[in-house]
C-alpha positions, 0 to 999 in steps of 0.5 A: 664432639668438641675441638681443640687446636693447640697454637702456642709454643715459641717458634724458635725456629722461625725467628726473627718472624716470631719474635713479636708474633705467633707463628700461627699468625703468619699468612700462609698465601691469602689467610693467616695460618690459624684459619686452616685448622679452624676451617677444617673443624667447621667442615667436620661439623664441629661447633665448639673449639678451644684454641689454646695459646701462649700467654703473650699472644692470646689476646692477638688471636682474640682480636683476629678471630673474635668469637668464632662466628666467621667460621660457624663456630663458638670459639673459647680461648685458653692459655697453655702456661708453660709453651715448653710443656709439649703437645700432651700437656696443651691438651690436658687443658682442655679437660674442663672444656671438654665436659667428658666428651670426645675431642679432635685435636689439630695442631695449629701449623698443620694444613690439609683438606681431608674431611674428618667427618667420616672417620669422627662418625666411626669413632663415635661408634667405637667403644673406646680408643683413639685415632692418629691421622698419617699421610703417605710420605715415602721419602721423608717419613723418617724425619717424623714419627713413623706408624705401622699399621695392619690391614685394618688400620690398626696401629702396631707401632710408632717410631719417632724418627726411625733410622730405618722406618717400618712404613711410609706413613708419617705421623701428623698433628691431627688426632681423635681421642676419647674421654679417658685422655685426661686420665692417660695423660696424668700417667705420663712422665716428661721426656728427656725434653722435659716435654709431655710427648704426644707419641707417648700418649698415643702409645698408651692407646696402643698398648691397649690395642685401641689406637687406629690410624686414618689417612689424610690426602695431602698434609703440610706442617708449616711451622717447623722451618722456613722452607716448610713455611714457604713450601705451604705458601707455594702449595696453598697458592696452587690448590687455591688457584686450581680450586682445590682448597 
């Protein structure tokens, strides 16, 4: 299985911090933000990772991360030409890299410490399908996509920012897809925002009954606002000092 990290976008909500740098290069306590998804890939046993970024900053990532040897990875670099294309559009750039293999996708501003390997091993034994990771977030789940699951973890519905959530599970930016994902992306139409939405992609798997949900122990989306960036720094600092990260 190969890894894909999406680290593009304009990060307009974090300006002026992101006028001259990519948000994924901002510090989260004692490391650049991009180190955390890379370490998650390495921890799960993935060795080949494609890092997709915007045209303006791809060289900055290469200067920082080089070949990936420091992480025990082989890092390849790609450019998402349209930074407003959406997550599913970003995934589409990984088609040649994937070489008809299954992929793990992590958004570059997602920070967590759950080992993905157990779910990857289980996923590799399934004939087809996808996995979306969620996290229990009782009070704030409606700020995200909300995942409704049955007792076996099969996804019953995903709703974007619903007024009345059907569960306390918020959708995160961690996904496992089978080799059909690129064909599914070709079926998508741009949303009213002009993006190819990852929820629309996941709903294609949901409709055929092959979308499962796994849970992260904890998770933070560090790149959405100044408050979340600060919370990520404080939470990671606390966990590092406790030896939990």
